[in-house]
C-alpha positions, 0 to 999 in steps of 0.5 A: 284730306278729311272733309269737315262735316257741316253742322246740322241746321237747327230745325225750324219750329213748326205748329201742331199741323206741321206748318212753319211757325211765324211767331216771334220768340217771346219778349221778356216783358220784365225788362226795360232794355227792349228798344232802349238806345243810348246816344253819344250825349249820354241821353237815352230814348226808346225807339217808337216801335219798342214796347216802352216807346209804344207805351209812352206814345199811347199814354201821351195820346190819352189812352188809359194805362190798360189800353196803352199796355195792350197797344205796347204788347205788354200786360198791365202787370208788367207796368206795375212791376216796373213802377214797383221796381222804381219805387224800391230805388233809393232816391239818393243813389246814383242810378246806372244800367237798368235802374237808370233806364227805369228812372228815365222811362218813368220820367218820359212816361209821366211827362207824356201824360202831364203834357197831354193834360196841360194841352187839354186844359189849355184847350178847355180854357180857350173854349171857355173864352167863347162858350159860357158852358165851357167856362162854367164847367172849367170853373166848377172843376177848378173850384167846386166849393165856389162854382160847383153845383150846389145840388151835388154838394154833400154835407154830413152832420149829426143830430141838430147839425152837430158834428158826426162822431167818427170812431175807428179802431186806430183812434180807440187804440191811440186814445187808450195808449195815451190814457195809459201814458198819462196814468203812468206819468202821474 
């Protein structure tokens, strides 16, 4: 009987000093499948510990996107890549696989940010009922032309209150093209 050889164990990774490496393998930050779980109802969610789940959580608590990315363990450029990929999708297509994950992720991402905004505006409106300063600030933000500080308003006008002439290279090109078209039509 011939004895079978055991396969050689893969050597454990070590640091430069020969210590065992405790680092996890790098995560592919360009994919949204990390932590994605489909449920029986064909709905989906990201586990709270996944990068996408942590990103949604941080944005929902009011963190700026750069801080939310750091909290989730991804670089802000990754979030930009995801947003670019979402914008490249055709709105009329039925999405599947990674495209569907991307659409659902940004739906949850945007909903988390919007929910926080609505909650904070509600808190501000509630505070405005009992504090005139909160009421004034709320109205000034909501309708700055009516309730804003007049000292902070800026009005630009030309000599003697006349409108300021605005010229741009695009306007000059359009005017020249219009003049040529009129001349050719005559």
